[in-house]
C-alpha positions as CSV (number, residue, x, y, z in Angstrom):
1,M,9.9,-28.8,-3.4
2,E,10.6,-27.0,-7.0
3,T,13.5,-24.9,-7.7
4,S,15.4,-23.5,-10.2
5,E,18.8,-26.2,-10.8
6,N,21.2,-23.3,-10.7
7,V,20.0,-21.9,-6.9
8,P,19.8,-24.8,-4.3
9,P,17.6,-24.2,-1.4
10,H,19.1,-24.1,2.2
11,H,18.1,-23.8,5.8
12,I,17.8,-20.3,7.2
13,D,19.9,-19.8,10.2
14,H,18.4,-20.0,13.1
15,Q,19.2,-16.4,14.7
16,E,17.7,-15.3,11.5
17,I,15.0,-17.0,12.3
18,L,14.5,-16.1,15.9
19,A,15.0,-12.4,15.0
20,L,12.1,-12.8,11.9
21,K,9.7,-14.4,14.2
22,K,10.6,-11.7,16.5
23,L,10.0,-9.1,14.0
24,L,6.6,-10.7,13.3
25,W,5.0,-12.4,15.9
26,G,5.9,-10.7,19.1
27,A,7.8,-12.4,22.1
28,T,5.7,-15.6,21.5
29,I,3.4,-16.8,18.7
30,K,-0.3,-17.2,19.2
31,S,-1.3,-20.5,17.2
32,E,-4.7,-19.3,16.8
33,I,-3.5,-16.0,15.2
34,F,-0.7,-18.2,13.3
35,H,-3.4,-20.4,11.4
36,R,-5.0,-17.2,10.5
37,W,-2.0,-17.2,8.6
38,D,-1.5,-19.8,7.4
39,Q,-3.3,-19.6,3.9
40,G,-2.3,-20.1,0.3
41,F,-3.2,-17.9,-2.4
42,E,-6.8,-18.9,-3.9
43,F,-8.7,-18.1,-6.4
44,S,-12.4,-17.1,-6.2
45,E,-14.6,-19.2,-8.2
46,N,-16.7,-16.5,-9.2
47,E,-14.1,-13.8,-10.4
48,P,-11.4,-15.8,-12.1
49,I,-8.4,-13.2,-11.0
50,A,-9.8,-12.4,-7.4
51,L,-8.2,-13.9,-4.4
52,V,-9.8,-15.0,-1.4
53,Q,-9.0,-14.7,1.8
54,Q,-10.3,-17.6,3.9
55,Q,-10.1,-15.7,7.9
56,G,-9.5,-12.3,9.5
57,G,-6.1,-11.3,9.6
58,P,-3.8,-11.6,6.3
59,C,-5.7,-9.0,4.5
60,A,-2.2,-6.9,4.4
61,V,-0.6,-9.4,2.2
62,I,-3.7,-10.9,0.2
63,A,-5.0,-7.1,-0.7
64,S,-1.2,-5.9,-1.6
65,T,-1.0,-8.9,-3.6
66,Q,-4.3,-8.2,-5.2
67,A,-3.5,-4.5,-6.1
68,F,-0.1,-5.8,-8.0
69,L,-1.7,-8.6,-9.6
70,L,-4.4,-6.2,-10.8
71,K,-1.3,-3.9,-11.8
72,N,0.3,-6.8,-13.8
73,I,-3.1,-7.8,-14.9
74,L,-4.3,-4.3,-16.2
75,F,-1.4,-1.9,-17.0
76,S,1.4,-4.5,-17.9
77,D,3.5,-4.5,-21.2
78,N,2.1,-8.4,-21.2
79,K,-1.2,-7.7,-20.4
80,P,-4.1,-10.1,-21.8
81,D,-5.3,-9.6,-25.4
82,T,-8.6,-11.0,-24.4
83,N,-11.2,-10.6,-21.5
84,W,-9.6,-9.7,-18.4
85,R,-11.6,-11.1,-15.5
86,G,-11.7,-14.5,-17.5
87,L,-8.3,-15.2,-17.4
88,E,-7.5,-19.2,-18.1
89,D,-5.6,-21.0,-15.0
90,N,-1.8,-21.2,-16.8
91,E,-2.4,-16.8,-17.0
92,K,-3.4,-16.3,-13.8
93,L,-0.5,-18.0,-12.5
94,Y,2.0,-16.5,-14.7
95,F,0.4,-12.9,-13.4
96,L,0.8,-14.0,-9.5
97,A,4.5,-15.0,-10.2
98,N,4.8,-11.5,-11.8
99,S,3.2,-9.8,-9.0
100,I,5.3,-11.0,-6.4
101,C,8.2,-10.9,-8.5
102,D,7.2,-7.4,-8.3
103,M,6.6,-7.2,-4.6
104,L,10.4,-8.5,-4.2
105,H,11.9,-6.1,-6.7
106,Q,10.9,-3.0,-4.7
107,V,12.1,-3.8,-1.6
108,S,15.6,-5.1,-2.7
109,T,18.0,-3.3,-1.7
110,N,20.9,-4.7,-3.1
111,G,20.0,-6.6,-6.1
112,Q,19.4,-10.1,-4.1
113,Y,16.6,-11.6,-4.2
114,C,15.6,-14.1,-0.7
115,I,13.2,-16.1,-1.7
116,V,11.6,-18.4,1.4
117,Q,10.2,-22.1,0.6
118,F,8.5,-24.7,2.9
119,D,9.8,-28.2,3.0
120,S,6.5,-30.0,2.7
121,G,7.8,-33.6,2.6
122,N,5.2,-36.3,2.4
123,D,2.6,-34.8,4.8
124,S,1.5,-31.6,2.9
125,N,-1.8,-32.0,3.7
126,M,-1.4,-31.9,7.5
127,K,-2.4,-29.2,9.6
128,I,1.0,-28.1,11.3
129,G,2.2,-25.6,13.7
130,H,4.0,-22.8,13.9
131,E,7.7,-24.8,15.1
132,E,7.2,-27.3,12.8
133,F,6.6,-24.4,10.1
134,H,9.5,-22.7,10.8
135,S,12.0,-25.5,11.5
136,R,11.0,-26.4,7.9
137,L,12.1,-23.5,5.9
138,K,14.4,-23.0,3.3
139,L,16.2,-20.2,1.8
140,I,16.8,-19.4,-2.1
141,K,19.2,-16.2,-2.5
142,C,19.2,-15.0,-6.3
143,T,21.6,-12.4,-7.3
144,S,19.4,-10.6,-10.2
145,S,16.1,-10.3,-10.6
146,K,15.8,-12.6,-13.7
147,E,17.3,-15.1,-11.7
148,A,14.3,-14.5,-8.9
149,S,11.8,-14.5,-11.6
150,K,12.8,-18.3,-13.3
151,V,12.6,-19.4,-9.5
152,I,9.1,-18.1,-8.8
153,Q,7.8,-18.9,-11.7
154,N,9.1,-22.6,-11.6
155,S,7.4,-22.8,-8.2
156,I,4.6,-20.9,-8.3
157,A,2.1,-23.8,-7.3
158,E,4.1,-23.4,-3.9
159,Y,2.3,-20.0,-2.9
160,L,-1.4,-21.7,-3.4
161,C,-0.5,-24.4,-0.8
162,Q,-1.0,-23.6,2.7
163,F,1.9,-21.6,3.8
164,G,2.0,-19.2,0.3
165,V,0.9,-16.4,2.0
166,L,3.5,-16.4,4.6
167,L,6.1,-17.6,2.4
168,L,5.4,-14.4,0.7
169,M,5.6,-12.3,3.6
170,Y,9.0,-13.6,4.7
171,S,10.4,-14.0,1.2
172,V,9.9,-9.4,1.7
173,L,11.2,-9.4,4.7
174,L,14.5,-11.1,4.2
175,T,14.7,-9.8,1.0
176,K,14.3,-6.1,2.8
177,G,16.8,-6.9,5.2
178,L,15.3,-7.2,9.5
179,G,18.2,-4.4,10.1
180,I,16.2,-1.8,7.9
181,V,12.7,-2.5,8.3
182,K,13.2,-2.3,12.1
183,K,15.3,0.8,11.2
184,E,12.1,2.4,8.8
185,M,9.4,1.2,11.6
186,E,11.7,3.9,14.0
187,D,9.6,2.1,16.8
188,S,11.9,-1.0,18.3
189,S,8.6,-2.5,20.2
190,E,6.6,-2.6,17.2
191,V,5.5,-6.4,15.7
192,L,4.3,-6.6,12.5
193,I,1.5,-8.2,13.3
194,D,-0.7,-7.2,16.2
195,S,-0.9,-10.0,18.9
196,I,-4.2,-9.7,19.8
197,H,-6.8,-9.6,16.8
198,G,-4.1,-10.9,14.0
199,H,-3.9,-8.1,11.9
200,G,-1.1,-6.4,9.9
201,S,0.4,-3.2,10.8
202,Q,0.8,-0.3,9.2
203,S,4.5,-0.7,8.8
204,L,3.6,-3.8,6.9
205,I,1.1,-2.5,4.7
206,N,3.5,-0.1,3.7
207,L,6.5,-2.2,3.2
208,L,4.1,-4.4,0.9
209,I,2.9,-1.7,-1.1
210,T,6.0,1.0,-1.2
211,G,8.6,-0.8,-0.2
212,S,9.0,1.3,2.3
213,A,8.5,0.3,6.6
214,V,7.6,3.4,7.7
215,T,4.6,3.7,10.2
216,N,3.3,7.1,8.9
217,L,0.8,7.8,5.5
218,W,2.1,11.4,4.7
219,D,4.8,12.6,2.4
220,G,8.9,12.7,2.7
221,E,10.2,13.4,6.6
222,R,7.7,15.9,9.1
223,E,8.9,16.9,12.4
224,V,6.8,16.8,15.1
225,C,7.6,17.3,18.7
226,G,11.2,17.7,17.7
227,L,11.8,14.6,16.6
228,K,11.8,13.7,12.8
229,L,9.4,11.2,11.3
230,Q,9.5,9.3,8.2
231,G,6.6,9.3,6.0
232,I,6.2,7.6,2.2
233,P,9.4,8.4,-0.1
234,S,8.1,8.8,-2.8
235,R,5.2,7.9,-5.3
236,S,4.1,4.4,-5.2
237,P,3.1,2.1,-7.7
238,I,0.1,1.0,-5.4
239,G,-2.0,3.9,-3.5
240,F,-3.7,3.9,-0.1
241,L,-7.0,5.7,1.5
242,T,-8.7,5.3,4.9
243,Q,-11.5,5.6,6.2
244,L,-9.5,6.9,9.9
245,E,-8.4,10.1,7.2
246,H,-12.0,11.0,7.4
247,L,-12.6,10.1,11.0
248,R,-9.3,12.4,11.2
249,Y,-7.5,10.2,12.8
250,T,-4.4,9.9,10.5
251,E,-3.0,11.5,7.3
252,V,-2.7,10.5,3.9
253,G,-0.2,12.3,1.6
254,W,0.2,12.8,-2.4
255,N,2.1,10.1,-2.3
256,L,-0.2,7.4,-1.7
257,K,-3.2,9.4,-2.9
258,N,-1.5,9.5,-6.4
259,P,-0.4,6.1,-7.2
260,A,1.1,5.3,-10.5
261,Y,-1.5,3.4,-11.4
262,P,-5.2,3.7,-10.4
263,I,-5.4,0.9,-7.8
264,W,-5.7,1.7,-4.1
265,I,-5.9,-0.5,-1.0
266,L,-8.8,1.5,1.2
267,G,-8.4,0.6,4.8
268,S,-11.2,0.6,7.5
269,E,-10.7,0.4,11.4
270,T,-10.0,-3.6,10.8
271,H,-9.9,-4.6,7.1
272,L,-8.1,-3.8,3.9
273,T,-9.7,-4.0,0.5
274,V,-9.1,-3.1,-3.1
275,L,-10.4,-0.5,-5.4
276,F,-9.4,0.2,-9.0
277,S,-10.0,1.5,-12.1
278,L,-9.1,1.0,-16.5
279,E,-9.0,5.0,-16.2
280,E,-5.3,5.7,-15.9
281,T,-6.1,9.6,-16.1
282,L,-7.3,9.4,-12.8
283,V,-3.6,9.4,-11.7
284,T,-1.5,12.2,-12.7
285,H,1.9,13.8,-12.5
286,E,2.3,16.5,-10.0
287,T,2.1,19.9,-11.2
288,Q,4.6,22.4,-9.4
289,A,1.6,23.8,-7.5
290,Q,0.5,20.5,-6.0
291,T,4.2,20.0,-4.7
292,A,4.2,23.4,-3.3
293,R,1.3,22.7,-1.3
294,R,2.7,19.3,-0.5
295,T,5.8,20.7,0.9
296,F,3.8,23.3,2.9
297,A,2.3,20.6,4.7
298,R,5.8,19.2,5.5
299,F,6.6,22.2,7.6
300,D,2.8,22.8,8.8
301,T,3.0,20.0,11.2
302,E,-0.3,20.3,12.6
303,C,-2.0,21.1,10.1
304,N,-3.2,24.6,10.3
305,G,-3.1,25.8,7.2
306,F,-0.4,28.4,8.0
307,I,3.3,27.8,9.1
308,T,5.1,30.3,11.2
309,I,7.8,32.8,9.8
310,D,10.7,31.4,10.9
311,K,10.1,28.2,8.6
312,F,9.7,31.0,5.5
313,G,13.3,30.3,4.3
314,D,13.9,26.6,4.7
315,L,10.2,26.1,2.5
316,L,11.7,28.2,-0.4
317,K,15.0,26.2,-0.4
318,S,13.0,23.1,-0.2
319,L,11.3,24.2,-3.2
320,N,14.2,25.2,-5.1
321,L,12.8,28.3,-4.9
322,E,14.9,32.2,-4.2
323,S,16.3,31.7,-0.9
324,A,19.1,34.3,-0.4
325,P,18.5,36.4,3.1
326,D,17.9,39.5,1.8
327,Y,15.0,38.1,-0.7
328,V,13.5,36.6,2.2
329,N,13.3,39.4,4.2
330,I,11.8,41.2,1.3
331,M,8.9,38.6,0.9
332,K,8.2,38.1,4.4
333,S,6.5,41.5,4.5
334,R,4.2,40.4,1.7
335,V,3.0,37.3,2.4
336,D,2.5,37.8,5.7
337,E,1.3,41.4,5.4
338,E,0.0,42.3,8.6
339,G,3.3,41.0,11.0
340,L,1.4,38.3,12.7
341,G,4.4,36.3,12.0
342,I,2.8,33.4,10.7
343,I,2.5,32.8,6.5
344,M,-1.2,31.3,5.5
345,L,-0.8,28.3,2.9
346,S,-3.4,30.6,0.6
347,K,-1.4,33.9,0.9
348,F,1.6,31.7,-0.1
349,M,0.0,30.1,-3.4
350,E,-1.4,33.3,-4.6
351,E,1.8,35.4,-3.9
352,F,4.5,32.4,-5.2
353,F,1.5,30.0,-8.2
354,P,-1.1,32.9,-8.9
355,N,-1.5,31.3,-12.1
356,E,-2.3,27.5,-11.0
357,K,-4.6,25.5,-13.0
358,A,-7.6,24.4,-11.6
359,D,-7.2,20.0,-12.0
360,K,-9.5,18.9,-15.4
361,S,-9.1,15.4,-15.1
362,V,-11.8,13.0,-15.8
363,T,-14.9,13.5,-13.6
364,K,-17.0,10.5,-14.7
365,F,-15.3,6.9,-14.8
366,T,-16.3,3.6,-13.5
367,L,-14.6,1.6,-10.1
368,F,-14.0,-2.1,-9.4
369,H,-14.0,-3.0,-5.7
370,V,-12.8,-6.3,-4.5
371,N,-13.3,-7.6,-0.7
372,C,-11.3,-10.4,-1.1
373,L,-12.7,-11.7,2.8
374,A,-15.5,-14.2,1.8
375,R,-17.6,-14.1,4.6
376,S,-18.0,-10.2,3.9
377,S,-19.2,-10.6,0.3
378,T,-23.0,-11.7,-0.4
379,E,-23.5,-15.6,-0.4
380,N,-19.8,-16.1,0.3
381,K,-19.1,-14.9,-3.6
382,V,-15.9,-13.1,-3.7
383,E,-16.6,-11.0,-7.2
384,F,-15.6,-7.3,-8.4
385,I,-18.6,-5.1,-7.4
386,E,-18.6,-2.5,-10.4
387,G,-19.9,1.8,-9.7
388,Q,-20.2,4.9,-11.3
389,A,-18.4,7.6,-9.6
390,E,-19.0,11.4,-10.7
391,I,-16.9,14.3,-9.0
392,C,-19.3,17.1,-8.6
393,D,-18.0,20.7,-9.2
394,L,-19.4,22.2,-6.2
395,P,-18.6,20.8,-2.4
396,D,-22.5,21.3,-1.7
397,V,-24.0,19.6,-4.4
398,Q,-24.0,16.3,-2.9
399,V,-26.5,12.4,-2.4
400,L,-26.7,13.7,1.8
401,G,-28.3,9.9,2.0
402,D,-24.9,8.5,1.2
403,T,-23.1,8.1,3.6
404,S,-21.5,4.4,3.2
405,N,-18.1,3.7,4.6
406,I,-16.5,3.7,1.1
407,R,-17.9,6.8,-0.2
408,T,-16.7,8.5,3.1
409,C,-13.1,7.0,2.8
410,L,-13.0,7.9,-0.8
411,M,-13.8,11.6,-0.1
412,T,-10.7,11.6,1.8
413,K,-9.2,11.7,-2.3
414,W,-12.1,13.4,-3.9
415,P,-14.2,15.3,-1.5
416,T,-17.3,15.4,-4.2
417,I,-17.4,12.3,-5.4
418,E,-20.8,10.8,-5.8
419,L,-21.1,6.6,-6.3
420,K,-23.8,4.7,-8.1
421,W,-23.1,0.7,-7.3
422,N,-24.6,-1.3,-9.9
423,N,-27.7,-3.5,-8.9
424,S,-27.3,-1.1,-5.7
425,R,-24.6,-3.4,-4.2
426,V,-22.9,-0.8,-1.9
427,P,-19.3,-2.5,-1.2
428,S,-18.5,-3.5,2.6
429,L,-14.9,-2.4,3.6
430,N,-15.1,-4.5,6.6
């Protein structure tokens, strides 16, 4: 176990280990579920910068790490000058270490970093159980991102070994703080890894890609049945789209649909994959009108397309518009001309943002998709599938035959998207 000379590792407090295990796995840890997660980060032989998932379960960590890896390779200041798909081993490890640092940095609330390592001893090739694994965990605490980066770069080989995925996940949780994670999750009975199917929860996914362990996907705070529930607080570096929104089981907000980089985690009902593009104009800064629509949606808790008149003043105040009582009363008659006691979104936008410009972002672009789960790939080869996307002008100009899961998922962001995948290889979300 290699470490920085100035930061010696020490054993993790027993009570903290118990709290960590309970938060992640619940009251008991099933060996079968644990062993689906005890893999290291592995690069594909067929796509040098694609990660490989060996079994169903740890896609929350592997897909998130893949997304940050792509962010660093494609969009960082240190991005490679050579072919980004053909990096050498030392380059891949450098960017993997930077990606791990990114994921820890976004959850560090007090400038401290907790890096969990495993003391493999002399039996690194043995398959050990969860009790032995937890008894051998050690912790390095760093007080700066520079120090943490040095430790991770020096010990990056450990993340390629048997427990690499778990070590990253444990490091993220301890860096964030278990108490803060539980508070953000809101539901005290929730665990981060499903005890039956072994999948990571939405709270775990959100924590890894946004730094917040909230359960919901909408933007900001929302009141539901008298309860204030938290969503994604701000624009995230990595986005998230889900087929469940197409099925109307959930709502994904602007923050996740428009991340800082054109990289999205795609969610099916049981798995996570990664979509990305080199076209940076796919993600734009939010306009005032878009902010207004997003804020209106926060007050429209039941997604009816309207709000009750009593929320009008608070809506204006949230948008930093004039909200003096006399002004609010005057404007009520303009946005609710029929006196029905409701304000339609369309009427509100027409009154306060009449010059809203149509979105003129790029309409044709190249997309790449990767499913890290080997068994879901053709001939078990994990590689990028490339395709061409076009955003049509009219919703009714669509290819009726394309009902693929990936298209219906992407329609939640681009309702009129059409896709043509190279060699007719339609990617699988499962």
